[in-house]
DOTI-249466 format. One record per residue: residue in one letter; z, x, y of N, C-alpha, C, O in turn. Coordinates in steps of 0.2 Angstrom, whole numbers, plus 5000, padded with zeros to 4 digits. Each point is the difference from the previous one (the first is absolute). Layout:
N
+-----+------+------+------+-------+-------+-------+------+------+------+------+------+------+
| res | n.c3 | n.c1 | n.c2 | ca.c3 | ca.c1 | ca.c2 | c.c3 | c.c1 | c.c2 | o.c3 | o.c1 | o.c2 |
+-----+------+------+------+-------+-------+-------+------+------+------+------+------+------+
|   A |    Z |    X |    Y |     Z |     X |     Y |    Z |    X |    Y |    Z |    X |    Y |
...
+-----+------+------+------+-------+-------+-------+------+------+------+------+------+------+
END
This chain:
191
+-----+------+------+------+-------+-------+-------+------+------+------+------+------+------+
| res | n.c3 | n.c1 | n.c2 | ca.c3 | ca.c1 | ca.c2 | c.c3 | c.c1 | c.c2 | o.c3 | o.c1 | o.c2 |
+-----+------+------+------+-------+-------+-------+------+------+------+------+------+------+
|   X | 6693 | 5693 | 4987 |  5001 |  4999 |  5004 | 5003 | 5004 | 5003 | 4997 | 5002 | 5005 |
|   X | 5007 | 5001 | 4994 |  5004 |  5006 |  5002 | 4995 | 5006 | 5002 | 5001 | 5004 | 5004 |
|   X | 4993 | 4997 | 4991 |  4996 |  5004 |  5004 | 4996 | 4999 | 5006 | 4998 | 5003 | 5005 |
|   X | 5000 | 4991 | 4992 |  4998 |  4995 |  5008 | 5005 | 5003 | 5006 | 4998 | 5004 | 5005 |
|   X | 5007 | 4994 | 4996 |  5006 |  5001 |  5006 | 4998 | 5008 | 5001 | 4997 | 5002 | 5005 |
|   X | 5005 | 5002 | 4989 |  4999 |  5008 |  5000 | 4994 | 5003 | 5004 | 5001 | 5004 | 5004 |
|   X | 4992 | 4992 | 4995 |  4996 |  5001 |  5003 | 4999 | 4998 | 5008 | 4998 | 5003 | 5004 |
|   X | 5003 | 4990 | 4997 |  5001 |  4999 |  5008 | 5005 | 5006 | 5003 | 4998 | 5004 | 5005 |
|   X | 5007 | 4997 | 4993 |  5005 |  5005 |  5002 | 4997 | 5006 | 5001 | 4998 | 5002 | 5006 |
|   X | 5000 | 5001 | 4988 |  4997 |  5008 |  5001 | 4993 | 5000 | 5006 | 5000 | 5004 | 5004 |
|   X | 4996 | 4992 | 4996 |  4995 |  4997 |  5005 | 5001 | 5000 | 5007 | 4997 | 5001 | 5005 |
|   X | 5010 | 4996 | 4994 |  5001 |  4999 |  5007 | 4995 | 5001 | 5008 | 4998 | 4996 | 5005 |
|   X | 5003 | 5012 | 4994 |  4998 |  5004 |  5004 | 4994 | 4998 | 5000 | 4999 | 4997 | 5005 |
|   X | 4996 | 5002 | 4991 |  4992 |  4998 |  5001 | 5000 | 4992 | 5001 | 4994 | 4997 | 4999 |
|   X | 5010 | 5001 | 5001 |  5000 |  4993 |  5003 | 5002 | 4999 | 5007 | 4998 | 4996 | 5004 |
|   X | 5006 | 5009 | 4996 |  5002 |  5000 |  5009 | 4993 | 5001 | 5003 | 4997 | 4996 | 5004 |
|   X | 5002 | 5011 | 4994 |  4994 |  5003 |  5004 | 4993 | 4995 | 5001 | 4996 | 5000 | 5005 |
|   X | 5005 | 4997 | 4989 |  4992 |  4993 |  5000 | 5004 | 4993 | 5005 | 4996 | 4996 | 5002 |
|   X | 5009 | 5004 | 4999 |  5001 |  4994 |  5003 | 5001 | 5004 | 5011 | 4997 | 4998 | 5006 |
|   X | 5008 | 5009 | 4994 |  4996 |  5002 |  5007 | 4990 | 5000 | 5001 | 4996 | 4998 | 5005 |
|   X | 5003 | 5004 | 4990 |  4991 |  4999 |  5001 | 5000 | 4993 | 5003 | 5001 | 5001 | 5007 |
|   X | 4999 | 4993 | 4991 |  5001 |  4991 |  5000 | 5001 | 5000 | 5006 | 4996 | 4998 | 5004 |
|   X | 5012 | 5005 | 4998 |  5004 |  4997 |  5004 | 4996 | 5003 | 5008 | 5000 | 4997 | 5006 |
|   X | 4998 | 5011 | 4992 |  4998 |  5001 |  5009 | 4994 | 4998 | 5001 | 4999 | 4999 | 5006 |
|   X | 4996 | 5001 | 4990 |  4992 |  4995 |  5000 | 5002 | 4995 | 5004 | 4998 | 4998 | 5006 |
|   X | 5007 | 4999 | 4990 |  5000 |  4994 |  5001 | 5004 | 4997 | 5008 | 5000 | 4995 | 5002 |
|   X | 5003 | 5011 | 5001 |  5002 |  5001 |  5007 | 4995 | 5000 | 5005 | 5000 | 4996 | 5005 |
|   X | 4994 | 5009 | 4991 |  4996 |  5004 |  5003 | 4995 | 4991 | 5000 | 4997 | 4999 | 5005 |
|   X | 5002 | 4996 | 4990 |  4997 |  4998 |  5004 | 5003 | 4994 | 5002 | 4997 | 4995 | 5000 |
|   X | 5011 | 5004 | 5003 |  5000 |  4996 |  5004 | 5002 | 5002 | 5008 | 5002 | 4998 | 5005 |
|   X | 4996 | 5006 | 4993 |  5000 |  5003 |  5008 | 4993 | 4999 | 5001 | 4998 | 4996 | 5004 |
|   X | 4998 | 5006 | 4992 |  4993 |  5000 |  5002 | 4998 | 4992 | 5002 | 4998 | 5000 | 5006 |
|   X | 5003 | 4994 | 4990 |  5001 |  4995 |  5001 | 5003 | 4999 | 5003 | 4997 | 4994 | 5002 |
|   X | 5010 | 5008 | 5004 |  5002 |  4997 |  5003 | 4994 | 5003 | 5007 | 5000 | 4996 | 5005 |
|   X | 4998 | 5008 | 4995 |  4995 |  5004 |  5006 | 4994 | 5000 | 5001 | 4998 | 5000 | 5006 |
|   X | 4996 | 4999 | 4988 |  4995 |  4999 |  4999 | 5000 | 4994 | 4995 | 4997 | 5001 | 4995 |
|   X | 5006 | 4993 | 5006 |  5001 |  4994 |  4995 | 4991 | 4998 | 5000 | 4997 | 5000 | 4995 |
|   X | 5002 | 4998 | 5010 |  4994 |  4997 |  5000 | 4993 | 5004 | 4999 | 4994 | 4998 | 5002 |
|   X | 5007 | 5008 | 4995 |  4993 |  5005 |  4999 | 5002 | 4999 | 4993 | 4997 | 4996 | 4997 |
|   X | 5009 | 5007 | 5001 |  5002 |  5000 |  4992 | 4998 | 4991 | 4997 | 4996 | 4999 | 4995 |
|   X | 5007 | 4997 | 5007 |  4998 |  4993 |  4997 | 4992 | 5000 | 4998 | 4997 | 5000 | 4994 |
|   X | 5001 | 5000 | 5012 |  4990 |  5000 |  4996 | 5000 | 5004 | 4997 | 4996 | 4998 | 4995 |
|   X | 5006 | 5008 | 5004 |  4997 |  5007 |  4994 | 5007 | 4993 | 4994 | 4996 | 4998 | 4995 |
|   X | 5008 | 5000 | 5004 |  5005 |  4999 |  4995 | 4997 | 4994 | 4999 | 5001 | 4999 | 4994 |
|   X | 4996 | 4996 | 5008 |  4998 |  4992 |  4999 | 4995 | 5002 | 4995 | 5002 | 5000 | 4994 |
|   X | 4989 | 5004 | 5010 |  4996 |  5001 |  4996 | 5003 | 5002 | 4988 | 4998 | 4998 | 4995 |
|   X | 5005 | 5008 | 5009 |  5003 |  5001 |  4992 | 5003 | 4997 | 4998 | 5000 | 4999 | 4993 |
|   X | 5006 | 4996 | 5011 |  5004 |  4997 |  4996 | 4997 | 4993 | 4998 | 5001 | 4997 | 4995 |
|   X | 4994 | 5001 | 5010 |  4996 |  4994 |  4997 | 4997 | 4999 | 4993 | 5001 | 4996 | 4996 |
|   X | 4995 | 5011 | 5003 |  4995 |  5003 |  4996 | 5007 | 5000 | 4992 | 4998 | 4996 | 4995 |
|   X | 5007 | 5006 | 5004 |  5003 |  5002 |  4996 | 5003 | 4993 | 4999 | 4997 | 4998 | 4995 |
|   X | 5008 | 4998 | 5008 |  5000 |  4994 |  5000 | 4997 | 4997 | 4996 | 5000 | 4998 | 4994 |
|   X | 4993 | 5000 | 5011 |  4996 |  4995 |  4995 | 4997 | 5002 | 4996 | 4996 | 4996 | 4999 |
|   X | 5004 | 5010 | 4995 |  4998 |  5002 |  4994 | 5006 | 4997 | 4996 | 4999 | 4998 | 4994 |
|   X | 5006 | 5002 | 5011 |  5006 |  4998 |  4995 | 5002 | 4993 | 4999 | 5004 | 4998 | 4996 |
|   X | 4994 | 5000 | 5008 |  5002 |  4990 |  5001 | 4993 | 4997 | 4998 | 5001 | 4994 | 4998 |
|   X | 4996 | 5007 | 5002 |  4992 |  4998 |  4999 | 4998 | 4995 | 4993 | 4996 | 4995 | 5000 |
|   X | 5007 | 5007 | 4996 |  5001 |  4996 |  4994 | 5009 | 4996 | 4999 | 5002 | 4996 | 4996 |
|   X | 5000 | 5006 | 5009 |  5007 |  4996 |  5000 | 5001 | 4993 | 4999 | 5001 | 4997 | 5006 |
|   X | 4998 | 4999 | 4988 |  5000 |  4993 |  5003 | 5009 | 4997 | 4999 | 5002 | 4994 | 5001 |
|   X | 5001 | 5011 | 4997 |  5007 |  4997 |  4997 | 5003 | 5008 | 5004 | 4997 | 5004 | 5003 |
|   X | 5012 | 4996 | 4996 |  5002 |  5003 |  5000 | 5000 | 5009 | 4997 | 5001 | 5005 | 5003 |
|   X | 4997 | 4990 | 4989 |  5001 |  5006 |  4993 | 4994 | 5003 | 5002 | 4999 | 5006 | 4999 |
|   X | 4996 | 4990 | 5005 |  4992 |  5007 |  4999 | 5002 | 5003 | 5005 | 5000 | 5007 | 4999 |
|   X | 5003 | 4990 | 5008 |  5002 |  5005 |  5003 | 5004 | 5006 | 4998 | 4998 | 5006 | 5000 |
|   X | 5007 | 4991 | 4997 |  5004 |  5007 |  4995 | 4995 | 5004 | 5000 | 4999 | 5005 | 5004 |
|   X | 4997 | 4994 | 4990 |  4996 |  5006 |  4997 | 4995 | 5002 | 5004 | 4998 | 5006 | 4998 |
|   X | 4999 | 4992 | 5007 |  4997 |  5002 |  5007 | 5006 | 5008 | 5001 | 5000 | 5006 | 4998 |
|   X | 5005 | 4991 | 5006 |  5004 |  5003 |  5002 | 5001 | 5008 | 4996 | 4999 | 5006 | 5002 |
|   X | 5002 | 4991 | 4992 |  5003 |  5006 |  4995 | 4996 | 5004 | 4998 | 5002 | 5006 | 4999 |
|   X | 4992 | 4991 | 4999 |  4994 |  5007 |  5001 | 4997 | 5001 | 5005 | 4995 | 5002 | 5000 |
|   X | 5008 | 4998 | 5005 |  5000 |  5005 |  5007 | 5003 | 5004 | 5001 | 4998 | 5006 | 5001 |
|   X | 5008 | 4993 | 4997 |  5005 |  5005 |  5001 | 5005 | 5003 | 4993 | 5006 | 5002 | 4999 |
|   X | 4988 | 4997 | 4995 |  5001 |  5004 |  4996 | 4995 | 5005 | 4999 | 5001 | 5005 | 4996 |
|   X | 4994 | 4995 | 5007 |  4995 |  5002 |  5002 | 5001 | 5007 | 5006 | 4996 | 5005 | 5001 |
|   X | 5009 | 4993 | 5001 |  5004 |  5004 |  5006 | 5003 | 5007 | 4996 | 5000 | 5007 | 5000 |
|   X | 5004 | 4987 | 4998 |  5004 |  5004 |  4994 | 4998 | 5004 | 4998 | 5003 | 5006 | 5000 |
|   X | 4991 | 4992 | 4995 |  5000 |  5006 |  4995 | 4993 | 5006 | 5003 | 4997 | 5003 | 4996 |
|   X | 5002 | 4997 | 5009 |  4998 |  5005 |  5005 | 5006 | 5004 | 5001 | 4999 | 5006 | 5000 |
|   X | 5009 | 4991 | 5001 |  5004 |  5005 |  5002 | 5001 | 5003 | 4995 | 5002 | 5006 | 4999 |
|   X | 4997 | 4990 | 4996 |  5007 |  5004 |  4993 | 4992 | 5005 | 4998 | 5000 | 5006 | 4999 |
|   X | 4993 | 4991 | 5001 |  4997 |  5007 |  4994 | 4997 | 5005 | 5007 | 5001 | 5006 | 5001 |
|   X | 4996 | 4991 | 5004 |  4998 |  5002 |  5005 | 5004 | 5007 | 5001 | 4999 | 5006 | 4999 |
|   X | 5007 | 4991 | 5004 |  5005 |  5004 |  5000 | 5003 | 5004 | 4999 | 5002 | 5005 | 5004 |
|   X | 4999 | 4993 | 4989 |  5002 |  5005 |  4995 | 4995 | 5006 | 4999 | 5001 | 5006 | 4999 |
|   X | 4994 | 4992 | 5001 |  4996 |  5005 |  5000 | 4997 | 5006 | 5007 | 4998 | 5006 | 5000 |
|   X | 5003 | 4991 | 5003 |  5003 |  5004 |  5009 | 5006 | 5001 | 4999 | 5003 | 4997 | 5005 |
|   X | 5001 | 5005 | 4991 |  5008 |  5002 |  5001 | 5003 | 4997 | 5006 | 5003 | 5003 | 5004 |
|   X | 4995 | 4988 | 4994 |  5004 |  4997 |  5007 | 4998 | 5000 | 5007 | 5003 | 4997 | 5004 |
|   X | 4991 | 5007 | 4998 |  4997 |  4999 |  5004 | 4995 | 4994 | 5002 | 4997 | 5000 | 5006 |
|   X | 5001 | 4995 | 4991 |  4996 |  4996 |  5000 | 5004 | 4993 | 5000 | 4997 | 4995 | 5002 |
|   X | 5009 | 5005 | 4997 |  5007 |  4996 |  4999 | 5003 | 5002 | 5007 | 5004 | 4996 | 5004 |
|   X | 4995 | 5008 | 4997 |  5003 |  5001 |  5010 | 4996 | 4996 | 5003 | 5002 | 4995 | 5003 |
|   X | 4990 | 5007 | 4997 |  4995 |  4997 |  5005 | 5001 | 4991 | 4999 | 5002 | 4996 | 5004 |
|   X | 4998 | 5002 | 4990 |  5000 |  4993 |  4999 | 5006 | 4997 | 5003 | 5001 | 4994 | 5002 |
|   X | 5006 | 5011 | 4997 |  5008 |  4998 |  5003 | 4998 | 4997 | 5009 | 5002 | 4996 | 5003 |
|   X | 4993 | 5011 | 4998 |  5000 |  5001 |  5007 | 4996 | 4995 | 5002 | 5003 | 4997 | 5005 |
|   X | 4993 | 5001 | 4994 |  4994 |  4994 |  5000 | 5006 | 4992 | 5000 | 5003 | 4998 | 5005 |
|   X | 4996 | 5002 | 4988 |  5005 |  4995 |  5000 | 5006 | 4998 | 5007 | 5003 | 4995 | 5002 |
|   X | 4998 | 5011 | 4999 |  5010 |  5000 |  5004 | 4996 | 4998 | 5008 | 5002 | 4996 | 5003 |
|   X | 4993 | 5006 | 4999 |  4998 |  5001 |  5005 | 4997 | 4992 | 5003 | 5001 | 4998 | 5005 |
|   X | 4995 | 5000 | 4987 |  4997 |  4994 |  5003 | 5006 | 4995 | 5000 | 5001 | 4996 | 5004 |
|   X | 5003 | 5006 | 4990 |  5006 |  4993 |  5004 | 5003 | 5000 | 5003 | 5006 | 4997 | 5000 |
|   X | 4993 | 5010 | 5005 |  5005 |  5000 |  5003 | 4995 | 4998 | 5007 | 5003 | 4997 | 5005 |
|   X | 4991 | 5003 | 4997 |  4996 |  4997 |  5005 | 5000 | 4993 | 5001 | 5002 | 4997 | 5005 |
|   X | 4994 | 5001 | 4987 |  5002 |  4992 |  4998 | 5007 | 4998 | 5004 | 4999 | 4998 | 5006 |
|   X | 5007 | 5002 | 4991 |  5004 |  5000 |  5003 | 5001 | 5000 | 5008 | 5002 | 4994 | 5002 |
|   X | 4997 | 5010 | 5000 |  5000 |  4999 |  5009 | 4999 | 4997 | 5001 | 5003 | 4997 | 5004 |
|   X | 4989 | 5002 | 4994 |  4993 |  4996 |  5003 | 5004 | 4993 | 5000 | 5002 | 4997 | 5005 |
|   X | 5000 | 5000 | 4988 |  5004 |  4994 |  4999 | 5005 | 4997 | 5004 | 4999 | 4995 | 5003 |
|   X | 5005 | 5010 | 4997 |  5006 |  4999 |  5005 | 4998 | 4999 | 5008 | 5004 | 4996 | 5002 |
|   X | 4993 | 5005 | 5001 |  4995 |  4997 |  5005 | 4999 | 4995 | 4999 | 5002 | 4995 | 5005 |
|   X | 4994 | 5003 | 4990 |  4998 |  4993 |  5000 | 5003 | 4994 | 4998 | 5000 | 4995 | 5002 |
|   X | 5004 | 5009 | 4994 |  5005 |  4991 |  4998 | 5006 | 5005 | 5002 | 5001 | 5002 | 5006 |
|   X | 5006 | 4999 | 4988 |  5004 |  5003 |  5003 | 5002 | 5004 | 4994 | 4997 | 5000 | 4994 |
|   X | 5008 | 5003 | 5008 |  5002 |  5008 |  4995 | 5003 | 4996 | 4992 | 4998 | 5002 | 4994 |
|   X | 5007 | 4993 | 5008 |  5002 |  4997 |  4994 | 4996 | 4997 | 4996 | 5000 | 5000 | 4994 |
|   X | 4994 | 4998 | 5008 |  4992 |  4996 |  4996 | 4997 | 5005 | 4996 | 4998 | 4999 | 4994 |
|   X | 5001 | 5006 | 5010 |  4999 |  5008 |  4998 | 5002 | 5002 | 4994 | 4996 | 5001 | 4996 |
|   X | 5013 | 4999 | 5005 |  5002 |  5003 |  4992 | 4999 | 4996 | 4998 | 4994 | 5000 | 4998 |
|   X | 5009 | 4992 | 5001 |  4998 |  4997 |  4994 | 4992 | 4998 | 4998 | 4999 | 4995 | 4996 |
|   X | 4996 | 5008 | 5006 |  4993 |  4999 |  4998 | 5000 | 5009 | 4994 | 4998 | 5001 | 4995 |
|   X | 5006 | 5003 | 5009 |  5000 |  5008 |  4995 | 5005 | 5001 | 4996 | 4998 | 5003 | 4995 |
|   X | 5008 | 4995 | 5006 |  5006 |  5003 |  4998 | 4999 | 4998 | 4990 | 4998 | 5002 | 4995 |
|   X | 5005 | 4990 | 5009 |  4999 |  4997 |  4991 | 4997 | 5005 | 4995 | 5004 | 5003 | 4996 |
|   X | 4987 | 4998 | 5003 |  4998 |  5002 |  4994 | 5000 | 5008 | 5002 | 4999 | 5005 | 4996 |
|   X | 5001 | 4996 | 5011 |  4999 |  5011 |  5003 | 5005 | 5002 | 4996 | 4999 | 5004 | 4996 |
|   X | 5008 | 4993 | 5006 |  5006 |  5007 |  4996 | 4997 | 4998 | 4993 | 5002 | 5004 | 4997 |
|   X | 4995 | 4993 | 5000 |  5000 |  5004 |  4991 | 4993 | 5001 | 5001 | 4997 | 5002 | 4994 |
|   X | 4997 | 4998 | 5011 |  4996 |  5001 |  4998 | 4998 | 5009 | 5002 | 4997 | 5005 | 4998 |
|   X | 5008 | 4996 | 5010 |  5000 |  5005 |  5003 | 5006 | 5007 | 4993 | 4999 | 5006 | 5000 |
|   X | 5005 | 4990 | 4998 |  5005 |  5004 |  4995 | 4997 | 5002 | 4995 | 5002 | 5005 | 4997 |
|   X | 4992 | 4990 | 5001 |  4993 |  5004 |  4993 | 4999 | 5004 | 5004 | 5004 | 5005 | 5000 |
|   X | 4991 | 4995 | 5006 |  4995 |  5005 |  4999 | 5004 | 5006 | 5003 | 4997 | 5005 | 5002 |
|   X | 5012 | 4994 | 4999 |  5002 |  5007 |  5003 | 5003 | 5005 | 4992 | 4999 | 5006 | 4998 |
|   X | 5004 | 4987 | 4999 |  5000 |  5004 |  4992 | 4993 | 5002 | 4998 | 4999 | 5006 | 4999 |
|   X | 4997 | 4991 | 5000 |  4991 |  5004 |  4997 | 5001 | 5008 | 5002 | 5000 | 5005 | 4996 |
|   X | 5001 | 4996 | 5012 |  4997 |  5004 |  5004 | 5004 | 5004 | 4995 | 4998 | 5003 | 4995 |
|   X | 5010 | 4997 | 5007 |  5004 |  5007 |  4998 | 4998 | 5000 | 4993 | 5001 | 5006 | 4997 |
|   X | 4997 | 4989 | 4999 |  4997 |  5002 |  4991 | 4993 | 5003 | 5000 | 4996 | 5002 | 4996 |
|   X | 5003 | 4999 | 5011 |  4992 |  5003 |  4999 | 5001 | 5008 | 5004 | 4995 | 5003 | 5003 |
|   X | 5011 | 4998 | 4996 |  5003 |  5008 |  5004 | 5003 | 5004 | 4994 | 5002 | 5006 | 5000 |
|   X | 5001 | 4988 | 4994 |  5004 |  5005 |  4995 | 4997 | 5005 | 5000 | 5001 | 5005 | 5004 |
|   X | 4993 | 4996 | 4991 |  4997 |  5005 |  4998 | 5002 | 5007 | 5004 | 5003 | 5004 | 4997 |
|   X | 4995 | 4995 | 5012 |  5001 |  5004 |  5003 | 5007 | 5001 | 5003 | 5003 | 5005 | 5002 |
|   X | 4999 | 4993 | 4997 |  5008 |  5002 |  4998 | 5000 | 5003 | 4997 | 5002 | 5006 | 5002 |
|   X | 4998 | 4993 | 4991 |  5000 |  5003 |  4993 | 4997 | 5006 | 4999 | 5003 | 5005 | 4998 |
|   X | 4991 | 4994 | 5006 |  4998 |  5008 |  4998 | 5001 | 5005 | 5007 | 4999 | 5005 | 4999 |
|   X | 5003 | 4994 | 5007 |  5000 |  5005 |  5005 | 5006 | 4998 | 5002 | 5001 | 5004 | 5004 |
|   X | 5003 | 4991 | 4996 |  5009 |  5001 |  5005 | 5004 | 5001 | 4996 | 5006 | 5000 | 5001 |
|   X | 4993 | 5000 | 4991 |  5005 |  5003 |  4996 | 5003 | 5004 | 4999 | 4996 | 5005 | 5001 |
|   X | 5007 | 4996 | 4998 |  5004 |  5009 |  4999 | 5000 | 5001 | 4995 | 5002 | 5006 | 4998 |
|   X | 4997 | 4989 | 4996 |  5001 |  5003 |  4992 | 4991 | 4998 | 4999 | 4996 | 4997 | 5004 |
|   X | 5004 | 5005 | 4989 |  4994 |  4997 |  4997 | 4996 | 4993 | 5000 | 5003 | 4995 | 4999 |
|   X | 4992 | 5005 | 5003 |  5000 |  4991 |  5001 | 4997 | 4998 | 4991 | 4996 | 5003 | 4997 |
|   X | 5009 | 4990 | 5002 |  5001 |  4997 |  4994 | 4996 | 4995 | 5001 | 5002 | 4995 | 5003 |
|   X | 4990 | 5005 | 4994 |  4996 |  4995 |  5004 | 5000 | 4994 | 4997 | 4998 | 4995 | 5003 |
|   X | 5007 | 5006 | 4990 |  4998 |  4992 |  4997 | 5006 | 4998 | 5003 | 4998 | 4996 | 5004 |
|   X | 5008 | 5005 | 4998 |  5007 |  4997 |  5005 | 4995 | 4998 | 5004 | 4999 | 4993 | 5000 |
|   X | 4996 | 5010 | 5004 |  4996 |  4998 |  5007 | 4998 | 4995 | 5001 | 5000 | 4997 | 5005 |
|   X | 4997 | 5003 | 4986 |  4995 |  4993 |  4998 | 5003 | 4996 | 5001 | 4998 | 4997 | 5005 |
|   X | 5008 | 5001 | 4992 |  5004 |  4997 |  4997 | 5004 | 4996 | 5007 | 5002 | 4994 | 5001 |
|   X | 4999 | 5010 | 5003 |  5002 |  4998 |  5006 | 4995 | 4996 | 5006 | 5002 | 4996 | 5004 |
|   X | 4992 | 5006 | 4995 |  4994 |  4999 |  5002 | 4999 | 4993 | 4996 | 4998 | 4995 | 5003 |
|   X | 5003 | 5005 | 4990 |  4999 |  4992 |  5000 | 5004 | 4994 | 5002 | 4998 | 4995 | 5003 |
|   X | 5009 | 5006 | 4996 |  5005 |  4998 |  5002 | 4999 | 4997 | 5009 | 5003 | 4995 | 5002 |
|   X | 4994 | 5008 | 5000 |  5001 |  4999 |  5010 | 4993 | 4995 | 5000 | 4999 | 4995 | 5004 |
|   X | 4996 | 5007 | 4992 |  4992 |  4998 |  5000 | 5001 | 4993 | 4997 | 4999 | 4997 | 5005 |
|   X | 5004 | 4999 | 4989 |  5003 |  4998 |  4998 | 5005 | 4994 | 5004 | 4999 | 4993 | 5001 |
|   X | 5005 | 5010 | 5002 |  5006 |  4995 |  5006 | 4996 | 5000 | 5005 | 5002 | 4996 | 5004 |
|   X | 4993 | 5007 | 4998 |  4995 |  4997 |  5006 | 4994 | 4995 | 5000 | 4997 | 4996 | 5005 |
|   X | 5002 | 5005 | 4988 |  4994 |  4995 |  4998 | 5004 | 4992 | 5002 | 5000 | 4996 | 5004 |
|   X | 5005 | 5004 | 4988 |  5006 |  4996 |  5004 | 5000 | 4997 | 5006 | 4999 | 4994 | 5000 |
|   X | 5004 | 5010 | 5005 |  5000 |  4998 |  5006 | 4994 | 4996 | 5003 | 4999 | 4995 | 5003 |
|   X | 4997 | 5010 | 4994 |  4992 |  4994 |  5007 | 4998 | 4997 | 4996 | 4994 | 4998 | 5002 |
|   X | 5006 | 4998 | 4990 |  4999 |  4994 |  4999 | 5006 | 4995 | 5001 | 4999 | 4994 | 4998 |
|   X | 5009 | 5009 | 5005 |  5003 |  4995 |  5001 | 4998 | 4998 | 5008 | 5000 | 4994 | 5002 |
|   X | 4999 | 5012 | 5004 |  4997 |  4998 |  5006 | 4994 | 4997 | 5001 | 4999 | 4997 | 5005 |
|   X | 4996 | 5005 | 4990 |  4994 |  4992 |  5001 | 5003 | 4992 | 4998 | 4998 | 4995 | 5004 |
|   X | 5007 | 5006 | 4990 |  5002 |  4993 |  4999 | 5002 | 4997 | 5005 | 4998 | 4995 | 5001 |
|   X | 5008 | 5008 | 5004 |  5004 |  4998 |  5005 | 4994 | 5000 | 5007 | 5000 | 4995 | 5004 |
|   X | 4998 | 5009 | 4996 |  4993 |  4998 |  5005 | 4995 | 4994 | 4999 | 4998 | 4997 | 5005 |
|   X | 5000 | 5003 | 4989 |  4995 |  4992 |  5001 | 5004 | 4993 | 4999 | 4997 | 4995 | 5001 |
|   X | 5011 | 5006 | 4996 |  5004 |  4994 |  5001 | 5006 | 5000 | 5005 | 5004 | 4995 | 5000 |
|   X | 4996 | 5010 | 5003 |  5006 |  5000 |  5006 | 5000 | 5000 | 5005 | 5002 | 4996 | 5004 |
|   X | 4993 | 5011 | 4998 |  4999 |  5003 |  5007 | 4993 | 4994 | 5002 | 5000 | 4998 | 5006 |
|   X | 4996 | 5000 | 4991 |  4996 |  4997 |  5003 | 5002 | 4995 | 5004 | 4998 | 4999 | 5006 |
|   X | 5010 | 4997 | 4990 |  5002 |  4994 |  5001 | 5001 | 5000 | 5007 | 5000 | 4994 | 5002 |
|   X | 5002 | 5013 | 5001 |  5005 |  5002 |  5006 | 4991 | 5000 | 5006 | 5000 | 5004 | 5004 |
|   X | 4998 | 4995 | 4996 |  4992 |  5004 |  5003 | 4998 | 4993 | 5002 | 4997 | 4999 | 5006 |
|   X | 5005 | 4995 | 4991 |  4997 |  4992 |  5000 | 5006 | 4996 | 5007 | 5000 | 4995 | 5002 |
+-----+------+------+------+-------+-------+-------+------+------+------+------+------+------+
END
């Protein structure tokens, strides 16, 4: 447990950079949703409808919905961890930017049609954990870049790999928890 806490403390800069990417793209999405809401809504409806239909088509219970959401979110997380690591964090940054933009745009559009409170109830319960997972996974994907390029000392690949695994596993656990909350809690607020 001590190594886990130490890893988070050591990698707080990478987590913060991931947070900034997400937050700035979310802000851009909010502004886009406010000023170009109708056009963005048409595009997002097409994309999101296909995504959600593929997730919920076989979901005849909350458990099956949980499995569908988990599969989808784990695919995204797997992209962040694998392709993000192979690209030294570049793909992860792109995924974070895209997700932040979509969350911001959907949030702004939703707040226009329902209310800010209901919009937050639909995003926050699971979103806190899902976003945290993606931030942690993105930070993990840049550990080897940080170790090889930014470190003043000779890179310790074994230590970097341990830190990578700690963050990757913690992020995966958060993805599971977020999917559970989305399937069993968040969707009750939608009704």
